[in-house]
MMTF fields as JSON, N, C-alpha, C and O atoms, coordinates in Angstrom:
{
  "mmtfVersion": "1.0.0",
  "mmtfProducer": "UNKNOWN",
  "numBonds": 307,
  "numAtoms": 308,
  "numGroups": 77,
  "numChains": 1,
  "numModels": 1,
  "chainsPerModel": [1],
  "groupsPerChain": [77],
  "chainIdList": ["A"],
  "bondAtomList": [4, 2, 8, 6, 12, 10, 16, 14, 20, 18, 24, 22, 28, 26, 32, 30, 36, 34, 40, 38, 44, 42, 48, 46, 52, 50, 56, 54, 60, 58, 64, 62, 68, 66, 72, 70, 76, 74, 80, 78, 84, 82, 88, 86, 92, 90, 96, 94, 100, 98, 104, 102, 108, 106, 112, 110, 116, 114, 120, 118, 124, 122, 128, 126, 132, 130, 136, 134, 140, 138, 144, 142, 148, 146, 152, 150, 156, 154, 160, 158, 164, 162, 168, 166, 172, 170, 176, 174, 180, 178, 184, 182, 188, 186, 192, 190, 196, 194, 200, 198, 204, 202, 208, 206, 212, 210, 216, 214, 220, 218, 224, 222, 228, 226, 232, 230, 236, 234, 240, 238, 244, 242, 248, 246, 252, 250, 256, 254, 260, 258, 264, 262, 268, 266, 272, 270, 276, 274, 280, 278, 284, 282, 288, 286, 292, 290, 296, 294, 300, 298, 304, 302],
  "bondOrderList": [1, 1, 1, 1, 1, 1, 1, 1, 1, 1, 1, 1, 1, 1, 1, 1, 1, 1, 1, 1, 1, 1, 1, 1, 1, 1, 1, 1, 1, 1, 1, 1, 1, 1, 1, 1, 1, 1, 1, 1, 1, 1, 1, 1, 1, 1, 1, 1, 1, 1, 1, 1, 1, 1, 1, 1, 1, 1, 1, 1, 1, 1, 1, 1, 1, 1, 1, 1, 1, 1, 1, 1, 1, 1, 1, 1],
  "groupList": [{"groupName": "MET", "atomNameList": ["N", "CA", "C", "O"], "elementList": ["N", "C", "C", "O"], "formalChargeList": [0, 0, 0, 0], "bondAtomList": [1, 0, 2, 1, 3, 2], "bondOrderList": [1, 1, 2], "singleLetterCode": "M", "chemCompType": "L-PEPTIDE LINKING"}, {"groupName": "ASN", "atomNameList": ["N", "CA", "C", "O"], "elementList": ["N", "C", "C", "O"], "formalChargeList": [0, 0, 0, 0], "bondAtomList": [1, 0, 2, 1, 3, 2], "bondOrderList": [1, 1, 2], "singleLetterCode": "N", "chemCompType": "L-PEPTIDE LINKING"}, {"groupName": "THR", "atomNameList": ["N", "CA", "C", "O"], "elementList": ["N", "C", "C", "O"], "formalChargeList": [0, 0, 0, 0], "bondAtomList": [1, 0, 2, 1, 3, 2], "bondOrderList": [1, 1, 2], "singleLetterCode": "T", "chemCompType": "L-PEPTIDE LINKING"}, {"groupName": "ASP", "atomNameList": ["N", "CA", "C", "O"], "elementList": ["N", "C", "C", "O"], "formalChargeList": [0, 0, 0, 0], "bondAtomList": [1, 0, 2, 1, 3, 2], "bondOrderList": [1, 1, 2], "singleLetterCode": "D", "chemCompType": "L-PEPTIDE LINKING"}, {"groupName": "GLY", "atomNameList": ["N", "CA", "C", "O"], "elementList": ["N", "C", "C", "O"], "formalChargeList": [0, 0, 0, 0], "bondAtomList": [1, 0, 2, 1, 3, 2], "bondOrderList": [1, 1, 2], "singleLetterCode": "G", "chemCompType": "PEPTIDE LINKING"}, {"groupName": "TRP", "atomNameList": ["N", "CA", "C", "O"], "elementList": ["N", "C", "C", "O"], "formalChargeList": [0, 0, 0, 0], "bondAtomList": [1, 0, 2, 1, 3, 2], "bondOrderList": [1, 1, 2], "singleLetterCode": "W", "chemCompType": "L-PEPTIDE LINKING"}, {"groupName": "ILE", "atomNameList": ["N", "CA", "C", "O"], "elementList": ["N", "C", "C", "O"], "formalChargeList": [0, 0, 0, 0], "bondAtomList": [1, 0, 2, 1, 3, 2], "bondOrderList": [1, 1, 2], "singleLetterCode": "I", "chemCompType": "L-PEPTIDE LINKING"}, {"groupName": "CYS", "atomNameList": ["N", "CA", "C", "O"], "elementList": ["N", "C", "C", "O"], "formalChargeList": [0, 0, 0, 0], "bondAtomList": [1, 0, 2, 1, 3, 2], "bondOrderList": [1, 1, 2], "singleLetterCode": "C", "chemCompType": "L-PEPTIDE LINKING"}, {"groupName": "SER", "atomNameList": ["N", "CA", "C", "O"], "elementList": ["N", "C", "C", "O"], "formalChargeList": [0, 0, 0, 0], "bondAtomList": [1, 0, 2, 1, 3, 2], "bondOrderList": [1, 1, 2], "singleLetterCode": "S", "chemCompType": "L-PEPTIDE LINKING"}, {"groupName": "VAL", "atomNameList": ["N", "CA", "C", "O"], "elementList": ["N", "C", "C", "O"], "formalChargeList": [0, 0, 0, 0], "bondAtomList": [1, 0, 2, 1, 3, 2], "bondOrderList": [1, 1, 2], "singleLetterCode": "V", "chemCompType": "L-PEPTIDE LINKING"}, {"groupName": "LEU", "atomNameList": ["N", "CA", "C", "O"], "elementList": ["N", "C", "C", "O"], "formalChargeList": [0, 0, 0, 0], "bondAtomList": [1, 0, 2, 1, 3, 2], "bondOrderList": [1, 1, 2], "singleLetterCode": "L", "chemCompType": "L-PEPTIDE LINKING"}, {"groupName": "ALA", "atomNameList": ["N", "CA", "C", "O"], "elementList": ["N", "C", "C", "O"], "formalChargeList": [0, 0, 0, 0], "bondAtomList": [1, 0, 2, 1, 3, 2], "bondOrderList": [1, 1, 2], "singleLetterCode": "A", "chemCompType": "L-PEPTIDE LINKING"}, {"groupName": "LYS", "atomNameList": ["N", "CA", "C", "O"], "elementList": ["N", "C", "C", "O"], "formalChargeList": [0, 0, 0, 0], "bondAtomList": [1, 0, 2, 1, 3, 2], "bondOrderList": [1, 1, 2], "singleLetterCode": "K", "chemCompType": "L-PEPTIDE LINKING"}, {"groupName": "PHE", "atomNameList": ["N", "CA", "C", "O"], "elementList": ["N", "C", "C", "O"], "formalChargeList": [0, 0, 0, 0], "bondAtomList": [1, 0, 2, 1, 3, 2], "bondOrderList": [1, 1, 2], "singleLetterCode": "F", "chemCompType": "L-PEPTIDE LINKING"}, {"groupName": "GLU", "atomNameList": ["N", "CA", "C", "O"], "elementList": ["N", "C", "C", "O"], "formalChargeList": [0, 0, 0, 0], "bondAtomList": [1, 0, 2, 1, 3, 2], "bondOrderList": [1, 1, 2], "singleLetterCode": "E", "chemCompType": "L-PEPTIDE LINKING"}, {"groupName": "PRO", "atomNameList": ["N", "CA", "C", "O"], "elementList": ["N", "C", "C", "O"], "formalChargeList": [0, 0, 0, 0], "bondAtomList": [1, 0, 2, 1, 3, 2], "bondOrderList": [1, 1, 2], "singleLetterCode": "P", "chemCompType": "L-PEPTIDE LINKING"}, {"groupName": "ARG", "atomNameList": ["N", "CA", "C", "O"], "elementList": ["N", "C", "C", "O"], "formalChargeList": [0, 0, 0, 0], "bondAtomList": [1, 0, 2, 1, 3, 2], "bondOrderList": [1, 1, 2], "singleLetterCode": "R", "chemCompType": "L-PEPTIDE LINKING"}, {"groupName": "TYR", "atomNameList": ["N", "CA", "C", "O"], "elementList": ["N", "C", "C", "O"], "formalChargeList": [0, 0, 0, 0], "bondAtomList": [1, 0, 2, 1, 3, 2], "bondOrderList": [1, 1, 2], "singleLetterCode": "Y", "chemCompType": "L-PEPTIDE LINKING"}, {"groupName": "HIS", "atomNameList": ["N", "CA", "C", "O"], "elementList": ["N", "C", "C", "O"], "formalChargeList": [0, 0, 0, 0], "bondAtomList": [1, 0, 2, 1, 3, 2], "bondOrderList": [1, 1, 2], "singleLetterCode": "H", "chemCompType": "L-PEPTIDE LINKING"}, {"groupName": "GLN", "atomNameList": ["N", "CA", "C", "O"], "elementList": ["N", "C", "C", "O"], "formalChargeList": [0, 0, 0, 0], "bondAtomList": [1, 0, 2, 1, 3, 2], "bondOrderList": [1, 1, 2], "singleLetterCode": "Q", "chemCompType": "L-PEPTIDE LINKING"}],
  "groupTypeList": [0, 1, 2, 3, 4, 5, 6, 7, 8, 9, 10, 3, 1, 11, 4, 11, 12, 10, 10, 11, 13, 14, 14, 9, 4, 10, 13, 15, 2, 14, 10, 16, 4, 8, 4, 4, 10, 17, 3, 8, 13, 8, 16, 15, 16, 18, 16, 14, 10, 8, 3, 4, 10, 15, 10, 10, 9, 10, 4, 2, 11, 9, 2, 14, 3, 15, 19, 10, 2, 11, 3, 14, 13, 10, 10, 4, 15],
  "groupIdList": [1, 2, 3, 4, 5, 6, 7, 8, 9, 10, 11, 12, 13, 14, 15, 16, 17, 18, 19, 20, 21, 22, 23, 24, 25, 26, 27, 28, 29, 30, 31, 32, 33, 34, 35, 36, 37, 38, 39, 40, 41, 42, 43, 44, 45, 46, 47, 48, 49, 50, 51, 52, 53, 54, 55, 56, 57, 58, 59, 60, 61, 62, 63, 64, 65, 66, 67, 68, 69, 70, 71, 72, 73, 74, 75, 76, 77],
  "secStructList": [7, 7, 2, 2, 2, 2, 2, 2, 2, 2, 2, 6, 2, 2, 2, 2, 2, 2, 2, 2, 6, 6, 6, 6, 6, 7, 7, 7, 7, 3, 3, 3, 3, 7, 2, 2, 2, 2, 2, 2, 2, 1, 4, 4, 4, 2, 2, 2, 2, 2, 6, 6, 7, 7, 7, 3, 3, 6, 6, 3, 3, 3, 3, 3, 7, 1, 1, 1, 7, 6, 6, 7, 3, 3, 3, 3, 7],
  "xCoordList": [-14.669, -15.094, -16.435, -16.721, -17.191, -18.395, -18.216, -17.513, -19.203, -18.66, -19.054, -18.597, -20.318, -20.84, -20.27, -20.289, -19.514, -19.168, -17.62, -17.048, -16.99, -15.456, -15.628, -14.663, -16.788, -17.245, -17.513, -17.329, -17.934, -18.288, -17.332, -17.153, -15.91, -15.396, -14.088, -13.251, -14.206, -13.233, -14.172, -13.526, -15.214, -15.661, -15.71, -15.816, -15.58, -15.405, -14.097, -13.775, -13.477, -12.018, -11.698, -11.286, -11.654, -11.886, -12.759, -12.427, -13.605, -14.262, -13.275, -12.695, -12.897, -12.158, -10.899, -10.256, -10.598, -9.188, -9.629, -9.126, -10.502, -10.614, -11.572, -11.803, -12.045, -12.683, -10.762, -10.47, -9.742, -9.093, -8.087, -7.562, -7.911, -7.471, -8.345, -7.739, -9.051, -10.421, -10.117, -10.023, -10.012, -9.624, -8.198, -7.989, -7.381, -6.225, -6.171, -5.23, -7.181, -7.452, -7.075, -6.939, -6.964, -6.645, -8.101, -8.804, -8.053, -9.261, -8.771, -8.295, -8.892, -8.879, -9.382, -10.5, -8.953, -10.06, -9.978, -10.589, -9.352, -9.155, -9.116, -8.281, -10.008, -9.755, -9.539, -10.371, -8.142, -7.622, -7.762, -7.429, -8.213, -8.248, -8.234, -8.294, -8.154, -7.99, -9.261, -10.09, -9.046, -9.591, -11.552, -12.73, -11.059, -12.26, -13.427, -14.641, -12.203, -13.13, -13.807, -14.845, -12.718, -13.537, -15.044, -16.032, -14.662, -16.139, -17.213, -18.218, -17.065, -17.805, -18.8, -19.989, -17.778, -18.404, -18.844, -19.358, -18.723, -19.153, -20.304, -21.223, -20.383, -21.163, -22.523, -23.205, -22.823, -24.438, -24.581, -25.679, -23.603, -23.774, -23.586, -23.384, -23.699, -22.87, -23.856, -23.31, -25.286, -26.078, -25.531, -25.304, -25.273, -24.483, -22.886, -22.179, -22.392, -20.762, -20.74, -19.956, -22.172, -21.935, -22.268, -21.828, -22.938, -23.81, -22.834, -23.359, -21.178, -20.096, -20.008, -19.046, -20.9, -20.733, -19.419, -18.943, -18.662, -17.712, -18.206, -19.377, -17.205, -17.398, -17.003, -15.882, -18.331, -17.716, -17.897, -18.72, -17.529, -17.634, -17.21, -16.289, -17.988, -17.618, -16.896, -15.728, -17.362, -16.989, -15.653, -15.412, -14.896, -13.98, -14.083, -14.654, -13.528, -13.36, -12.305, -11.177, -13.235, -12.454, -11.762, -12.217, -10.381, -10.218, -9.159, -8.426, -9.203, -8.561, -7.04, -6.403, -6.747, -4.75, -4.841, -5.456, -3.94, -3.879, -2.662, -2.458, -2.146, -1.111, -1.524, -0.945, -2.875, -3.595, -4.239, -4.862, -4.02, -4.99, -6.321, -6.972, -6.804, -8.554, -8.935, -9.376, -8.668, -9.064, -8.216, -8.367, -7.418, -6.211, -6.66, -7.091, -6.534, -7.145, -6.301, -5.962, -6.121, -4.872, -5.879, -6.609, -5.704, -6.154, -5.477, -4.342, -5.877, -4.817, -5.316, -6.544, -4.519, -4.735, -5.336, -5.623],
  "yCoordList": [-65.899, -65.38, -64.718, -63.856, -65.254, -65.251, -63.746, -63.445, -62.941, -61.341, -61.035, -60.353, -61.899, -61.976, -62.701, -62.251, -64.307, -64.659, -64.099, -64.403, -63.041, -62.549, -61.484, -61.323, -60.414, -59.412, -60.008, -59.387, -61.199, -61.848, -61.916, -61.338, -62.799, -62.878, -62.151, -62.547, -60.89, -59.501, -59.092, -58.851, -59.081, -58.538, -59.02, -58.306, -60.714, -61.491, -61.561, -62.021, -61.133, -61.116, -59.849, -59.941, -58.444, -57.56, -57.566, -56.818, -58.2, -57.73, -58.323, -57.571, -59.659, -60.4, -59.768, -60.206, -58.886, -58.064, -57.122, -56.89, -56.067, -54.909, -55.699, -54.845, -56.884, -57.136, -57.4, -57.023, -58.017, -58.503, -57.279, -57.465, -56.163, -54.928, -54.153, -53.416, -54.183, -53.569, -54.579, -53.961, -55.56, -56.644, -55.937, -56.035, -55.334, -54.749, -53.001, -52.252, -52.827, -51.218, -50.264, -49.043, -50.863, -50.212, -50.39, -51.356, -49.191, -48.436, -48.271, -47.203, -49.118, -48.793, -47.876, -48.225, -46.456, -45.884, -45.855, -44.994, -46.641, -46.783, -48.098, -48.898, -48.392, -50.198, -49.772, -49.342, -50.126, -49.662, -50.947, -51.961, -51.015, -52.175, -51.979, -50.867, -53.108, -53.088, -51.786, -51.211, -51.661, -50.612, -52.005, -51.65, -53.165, -53.663, -53.582, -53.513, -53.64, -53.789, -52.458, -52.302, -51.317, -50.228, -49.733, -49.054, -50.361, -49.941, -51.168, -51.203, -52.217, -53.096, -52.715, -52.889, -52.19, -50.913, -49.47, -48.731, -49.206, -47.611, -47.621, -46.835, -48.279, -48.681, -48.301, -47.342, -48.967, -48.956, -47.959, -48.013, -46.846, -45.815, -44.543, -43.393, -45.016, -43.662, -42.355, -41.255, -42.476, -41.081, -40.575, -39.373, -41.534, -40.438, -40.193, -39.641, -40.545, -40.65, -39.162, -38.257, -39.138, -37.472, -36.717, -35.567, -37.048, -36.167, -35.471, -34.722, -35.775, -35.626, -36.491, -36.354, -37.485, -38.691, -39.255, -39.26, -39.913, -40.562, -42.079, -42.432, -42.841, -44.263, -44.824, -44.743, -45.6, -46.319, -47.455, -47.66, -48.43, -50.349, -50.407, -49.697, -51.464, -51.41, -50.488, -50.805, -49.211, -48.246, -47.245, -46.116, -48.019, -47.509, -46.681, -47.184, -45.587, -44.937, -45.981, -46.342, -46.358, -46.998, -46.211, -45.098, -46.652, -45.896, -46.745, -47.623, -46.383, -47.695, -47.368, -46.328, -48.65, -48.911, -49.827, -50.888, -49.071, -49.779, -51.172, -52.093, -50.704, -52.321, -52.979, -53.967, -53.296, -54.55, -55.388, -55.045, -56.519, -57.436, -57.311, -56.569, -57.959, -58.08, -58.262, -57.415, -59.604, -59.968, -59.34, -59.773, -58.299, -58.124, -56.737, -55.866, -56.591, -55.035, -55.171, -56.18, -53.782, -53.333, -52.115, -51.284, -52.272, -51.511, -51.007, -51.426, -49.529, -47.959, -47.271, -47.276, -46.413, -45.58, -44.135, -43.177],
  "zCoordList": [-44.579, -42.698, -42.881, -43.711, -41.986, -41.477, -40.635, -39.67, -41.479, -40.287, -39.061, -38.143, -39.296, -37.774, -36.734, -35.588, -37.141, -36.161, -35.72, -34.673, -36.976, -36.605, -35.811, -35.064, -35.635, -34.969, -33.44, -32.393, -33.562, -31.841, -31.457, -30.385, -32.215, -31.667, -31.102, -30.291, -31.846, -31.587, -29.957, -28.938, -29.959, -29.343, -27.781, -26.784, -27.879, -26.975, -26.436, -25.341, -27.183, -26.604, -26.234, -25.077, -26.67, -26.297, -24.965, -24.046, -24.873, -23.502, -22.724, -21.94, -22.757, -21.828, -21.388, -20.434, -21.981, -21.676, -21.394, -20.295, -21.716, -20.657, -19.23, -18.375, -18.914, -17.648, -17.029, -15.894, -17.893, -17.417, -16.727, -15.63, -17.412, -17.194, -16.206, -15.428, -16.159, -15.094, -13.707, -12.647, -13.667, -12.382, -11.758, -10.549, -12.499, -12.015, -11.793, -11.532, -11.953, -11.763, -13.327, -13.251, -14.432, -15.235, -16.625, -16.921, -17.087, -17.728, -19.367, -19.75, -20.038, -21.521, -22.278, -22.655, -22.834, -23.317, -25.003, -25.635, -25.505, -26.84, -27.288, -26.866, -28.159, -28.802, -30.815, -31.614, -30.993, -32.264, -32.921, -32.308, -34.088, -34.949, -36.404, -36.927, -37.054, -38.778, -39.332, -38.628, -40.58, -41.426, -41.273, -41.243, -41.232, -41.555, -40.081, -39.887, -39.313, -37.936, -37.478, -36.834, -38.114, -37.731, -38.726, -38.445, -39.797, -40.932, -40.588, -41.299, -39.504, -39.442, -37.959, -37.694, -37.292, -36.133, -36.567, -35.728, -37.388, -37.75, -38.833, -38.604, -39.814, -40.864, -40.038, -40.401, -39.098, -38.717, -37.674, -37.121, -37.139, -36.637, -37.513, -37.121, -38.822, -39.636, -39.167, -39.074, -38.878, -38.768, -37.569, -37.43, -36.572, -35.115, -35.505, -34.663, -36.605, -36.587, -37.218, -36.934, -38.47, -38.841, -38.106, -38.116, -37.453, -36.274, -35.115, -34.291, -35.064, -34.463, -33.443, -32.686, -33.208, -31.817, -32.174, -33.309, -30.693, -31.452, -31.505, -31.37, -31.705, -31.839, -30.627, -30.124, -30.026, -28.934, -29.025, -29.917, -28.523, -28.56, -27.326, -26.922, -26.42, -25.109, -24.393, -24.168, -23.887, -23.496, -23.954, -23.528, -24.93, -25.469, -27.086, -28.054, -27.092, -28.392, -29.112, -28.775, -30.375, -31.699, -32.417, -32.68, -32.942, -33.951, -34.841, -34.385, -36.003, -37.099, -37.332, -37.5, -37.27, -37.243, -38.258, -38.366, -39.147, -40.413, -40.589, -41.38, -39.49, -39.151, -39.008, -39.461, -38.296, -37.683, -38.625, -39.63, -38.192, -39.137, -39.279, -38.545, -40.149, -39.419, -37.991, -37.213, -37.778, -36.496, -34.846, -33.703, -35.306, -34.473, -33.954, -34.71, -32.64, -32.248, -30.752, -30.133, -30.461, -29.55, -28.713, -29.253, -27.612, -25.682, -25.581, -25.356, -25.718, -24.918, -24.21, -24.121, -23.435, -22.465, -23.161, -22.443]
}
């Protein structure tokens, strides 16, 4: 699987869901994803994370959920 395309697809889908939530007045604060997704987001932000800053993507905190497959994600409160 092409990593760039895979990440772009996840971001496109998550962005669309976030917009749909926003349109009905809901604002999820957490994006849960597989270990691979978390690693893809956190690897380029290693320095900020080691300084204690949170990992944010699309305005939501990213957390790892080992129950999700590579391209799955969940948005939550």
